[in-house]
N, C-alpha and C positions, 0 to 999 in steps of 0.2 A: 504493500499500499504507499501512496508517497504521501508526504506529510502534510497535514492540514493545519493552518494558520489562520487569523485572526487577528487585524489593527485592535480590536476590542480585548482580545483576553491581555490578562496582566502581566503574561511571560511572555509578549510578541517579540519583545525588543532583544532580548538575548537569544531565541529562536532565530529569528530572523538573522540576527549576526552569525550565529551559527550556522544558516544555510550559505551565507555569504562564503564563508569560509570554508567551505566544504574540500575537501582534497579530491578530487575527482580523477587525477590525472594515474593510472597504473603506472608508476614509474621506478623500474628497475633500476640500478645500480651499473647503468651503460657507460657511464664517462667516460671510465679505464678503457674499455673495451674499444669503444670508438678513437680512443686517442690513438691506441697500439693499431688499427686499421690503416686510420692517417696516416700515421709514421709508417707504415708498411708500405702503403699507396706510393708516396712520396720516395722510398725508398727505390721499390722495385718496380714502378710505374703498371704497367700492361700484366705483367708476371702477378703482380699482387693482385688487381683487377680480378683476372682471370682463374685463380684458386680461388677468392672468395666468392664467386659467383657459383663455380662448381660445386663449393660446401652449401653456402645457401639456397640457392635456386635448383641446385642439381642440373645445373645446364653448361655442359662441356664447349668453350669458344677457344678462337684463337684471336690476335690480335686485327686479323683482317676480315673475322665474323663480326665481331666487339659490335657494330653496328648494321645495321638492316641494310640489305641491297636495295636498290629501287624497285627491281625485280618481284622482291617479297614485299615492299609496301605495296606494289601495285596490286601483288595477286590478293594480298588481305582485303585492301581495299574492293576489289571486285566481290568478294564475300557481302558485303554489306547489303541486307535488305532493303529496296526502295525505302518505305516510309522512314525507316530508320535512318534513311543518308539523308532525306529530305528535313526529316525536322532538326537533323545537326547542322543543316544547311542553313535551314532560317534561323536556329541558335545563331550560328557562327556571325550571320548577317545583323540580327538584331545587336549581340553583343559589339561586333564592329561598329555601328552606328552610334550607340553609347558613348563607346569609349572617344570616338574619335571628336566628341564634342571638349573633350578632357584636355585637348592638347591647350599647352600655354601661349601666351604672344611674350615674343620681345618686348623689351621695354626702352627706349631713349630719351632723353630731356638734358635740357640747361637750367641749373639752379642760377640764383640772384647772381653768385661771385663770379658766373662763369664758368663753371666747373660743368664736362658732359657727364653724365652718368647714366648708366641703365645694368641692364643685364641681357644674357639670350642662353636660350635651354639648346641643349645638343642632346641626346642620347646616347646611352651605354654602347659600347661597339659590341657585346656578346654577351648573352644570357643564356644561362642555364634551366631549363624547366626540369622537376624533379616530378616523375608521375608514380603513384604506388602501383604495385604488381596483387594479382589475385584477386580477394573480394572489393578491394578498395580500388579497384580500375576504372577509373571514370572517366570517360570523352569530355564530360561537362568539363571539368577540372581543364583538360588543355586548353579548352578554347580559353576560358578566362583567366590564365595565365598567358599563353601566348600571343590573344591577339592584342591586348595591350601591349605587348613589348613589341609587334610589329607597326601599331599606329604610331609609336612613340619614335619610329626609327630604327631600331636595332638593325645593325646590320648582318650581324650572323647569331641564328636560334638553332639552340639544340636540344633535345630531348633524353633525361634517362628514364629507360622503363621498363622496369624487370620482367621477365617473360618465367615466371617458377614453373621450371619440368617444360620450359619451353612452349607452355601455351602463349597464344599470342590472341589479345583483344583486337579485331580488325577495326572497332568505331574508334579506339583510343590513335591507330594510325590515322585512319580517315578524317580524324579531329586535330590531327599533327599536320596533315597536308594540307587542310582547310586556312589553317593559322600559319602557312608558310616556314615553320622548322624546317632546317638545311639537313640536319641531321639526326638520327632516332639511333642510342646505344640502347641495347637490350638486358642493360645492368642494373643495378639496385642497389639500395643498403647507406650504409656510411663510404662504403669505397667508392660508389658513384659522385657521393658528394664529396669526397676528398679529390677524385680524378676530374671532375668539374673546375675545382678551385686549384689544383696545380699542375694538372696536365699529366699527360704521361708519352710516351713516343708515337700512339694513335691518336689519343683525346686530347684534342688543343684545349689550353685553358679558359673560362669566361670570366666576364665580369660580375655579372651579379645571377645568384641562384636565386629560386623562386617554387615554390608548389608545396602541397605536402606531403606528408610521412610519417612514419611510428616513431618510436622513442630514439632510435639509434638514428634515424637521419634527422630528428630535430636535436639529437646532441651534437651531431657533423656540422649541422649548420649554424651553430652555437660557436665550434671551433674555429671553425673558418671563417668567419666574419672578421672585418678587416684585412684578410687578404683579399677575399672579394664580399659585394653588398647581398646582403637577405632581404626578403621581404618581410618575416615576420616566425616568430616560434608559436604555431596553432596550436591551439589544445583543442580535448574535446570538442564536440559542437556541441550549438543549446541554443534553446528559443525561450521566449517568454513571450505569452499572449494577454493582451489585456483585453478583457470582455464584459459586456451587461449582458443580461439577460436575455436579450433578442436577438440568439444568435442559437442557431441548432447545434444541440451538445455534439454529436457525432460528426461536424465537421471539425467543431475545435479539439475533439478528440483526435482526430487524424491528423491534425496540424501537429498537435504536441508529439503524436507516434513517428512524424517525419523524422526526426530530430533523435527521439531514442532510437530508432531503427537502427542509428549509423553506429554506434558503439555504446556499449555496456555502460562507459563514461559519461556520456551524455547527460545532457540535462533539461527537462523541460519543466516549466513553471507557467501555471496559469494563474493571473492576476482577474479577481471578480467583483464586481459589487453586489453581488444575488451569491447568498451561500448554498441556495438550494440550485442553481445553477452548476455550481462549483462540483457538488454533489453528484447533479446527472452528467455531468463533462467527466468525472471519476466511473458512473459506470458503463459512460462510454466507450472508454476505454479500456476495461477488462472486458466487455464485449469483442472489441477486436482485438487483444489479443488473444482469443481464443483458434482465430483463424490467420493471424498475420501470418507471410511467410517466417517473417525474423522475429516470431516472438518471444524466442529465447534473449536476445539482444535484447529488444526494444523493452521486455519486461523485468530484465534486470535493471535497467538504466529506469524506468520508472518506479519501480520498488525501493531502490537506493537513492534516488535523486531527485526523482520527482515533487511537485510541490503545489498545492492550491491555496492563494493565500484572497483571502475575504476581507476588503477597503471598504470604507464608510463611504467617499464618492471617488471620483476622479482624480481630481488631487491629490487625494494619498498613491493612489495608482501611478501618476506621474512622478513623484520624490518615491517611491520606491522601484520606479524603472531606472532611474538613474541612479541608484546607488548600485542595482545589478548590472547597469552597464552591457547589456546584453548583445554577443552577437546576429542573432534574429528577434526583432519585434516586430510584432501582429498586432496592430489597433482595431479592432472589432467592435466598434463603438458607432453610435450616430453621428457621431462629428467627429472622425479620426484626422483631417488635419486641424483643426483647432486643438486637438488632444497634443499631436505630434507638437506642434510649436510651445509646448510648457515641459518637454523632451529636450535633455541636452545629449545624452551619452547614449549610443545606440551604434552597433555596426551596418545593420539596413531596416529601415520601418517600410514594412507590407502596411498601405492604407486601406482597412475596410474590409469585411465578411467575402467579399469577391477576389480578395488578394492572396492566397496562401502562398507561404514562405515557400514552397517548392518550386513556384514559378521564377521565383527568384535565382535558383537553384539551377534553372538551365534555359530559360526562354526570354525573361525579363529584358535584359538588358544590363542591369548593373551588376559590378563583378560578385560572385559568391565567394571570394577570400574575404574572409572579415575577422575582426578582430577578437578573440574568447577569451575567459577568464577574469573579465573585465577589464581587458586593457582596451576596450572603447571609449574609457575614460579621457586617455592620450591619443590613441593611433586610429590610423581609419583603413578601410577596407583596400584591395589590389587597386591601382588604377594606372594609365597612361604615365604620370610623375613617378613611380615608383623605377619607372627605365629612364629617366632623363634626369639631369643633373643642371642646376642653374650656375652658371658664370657670371659675375660680375664686372659691372667694366666703368673705368674713372679715366677721363683725362681733362686735366689742367692746360688753362691758357696762362700766361703769364700775369695775367691780371688777377685769375683766380689762386694763383697760388701765390700774391703779396697778401690776397684777403683774409686766406686763413691758415697758409702756413705758417704766421706767428704762434698762433694756435697749438700747430702740432711741435715746435720747437718745446712751446711752453711742458705739454705733455710726457716729451719724450723727457727731459730735464728731471719731469716727476719722478719717475722711472728709471732713473739714473741709465737712461740709456743713449749712449753719447752719440755715436755713429746715425743712430735716428737722427736725430736734432739738426746736426751737422749735413747730413744728406738733403734736409730742405735750408738750411741756413745759407749751404754752399751758393746755392742756386738764388736767393733771395738779395744773398751779397751782389751777385752779377748783377741781376735787375736793381739793385739800388746804385752800382756804379753807373750804369748805362742810363739813368733815368726810367728804368721802366719801359726804355723801348725795343728791349728783345723781344723778336716775337716767334722765336726758335720752337719747335714744338716740343 
């Protein structure tokens, strides 16, 4: 059974605090193992990657077969049924259209001193996408990671997609093709992250690594950060639904289960203004769990981490939502737009009862790679900006330097950085000798 809480209960505050602090991540002590794997890949390159792939994925490779050949990719794509191909193409088009609007603009202006200032945006040269294998092999994640990189202008885009036992998901390869991925390696785990970060004789290193993975992948991303950029360290999935009584309990139950079925450590929470409605949703969840294919996973998630919170009104719901800072937030209320404007912290918001979170996972357009574990308080979902970097621009004229340079000299002296001050002072001295007529750039 999930937890039932009410803001009118005397013990609500400590129980809600405990809910926020629940440790959901199944976190084995993997860091030492990952450190050894990364060191091995750095030392032995392809040989280490091949040995680790045989050990963990039961797949024998050579340097020549680390990547799928164009013929293998084409043959796999040909196996994709027409309806699935059409759905993936529609998703790719919608995701591309949405993310194209995120491209930032360069800027330049001249300030009152005469200095020209601004910035320009450029893409990273190369990005690597990690795609989990096995049960967590999701073509939608390929689109969500690769298309923003392509829209940003990344010149080289590669993907690592493990194929345990040699089993290939054709939809994953089709998604890669639709996303402009240049090379697809059939490797996974910490060794794939290490290979993308440091390179091997066969695998050219990248500048940024994105994509979800298990605890070993997450630990590897933490360790290579600094050598390369990463998107985020994602935890188990989560959803918060705020709903009034004017909803179908079965719909809300299915929305909660849509995240619970991801992982036994996922979390689904309902906040409602009607206690009886909360009970009806709980009953609907139990009913659905009788037949759901992934009921073992979803049931464990709902039992161990699920919660139904009854509040006095929607203002209380908004305040609790900001404390939870959920990855996914559904607002199934009469005026979801108004309620959304009172909420600050959420990875993605789905407005109204006709907008299930699952639309965002596949076909809506916004990215489904989102901050988890309350990190929406300070971070955002994956976007085009994650594959771009901003370079600032500044140009002084002689008059501009005369105007603001003395303040720079003063600050340099206050920090005891003599050469800093002299680099400005030497130029000012020449301008003063020439009466400020020097117009050199």
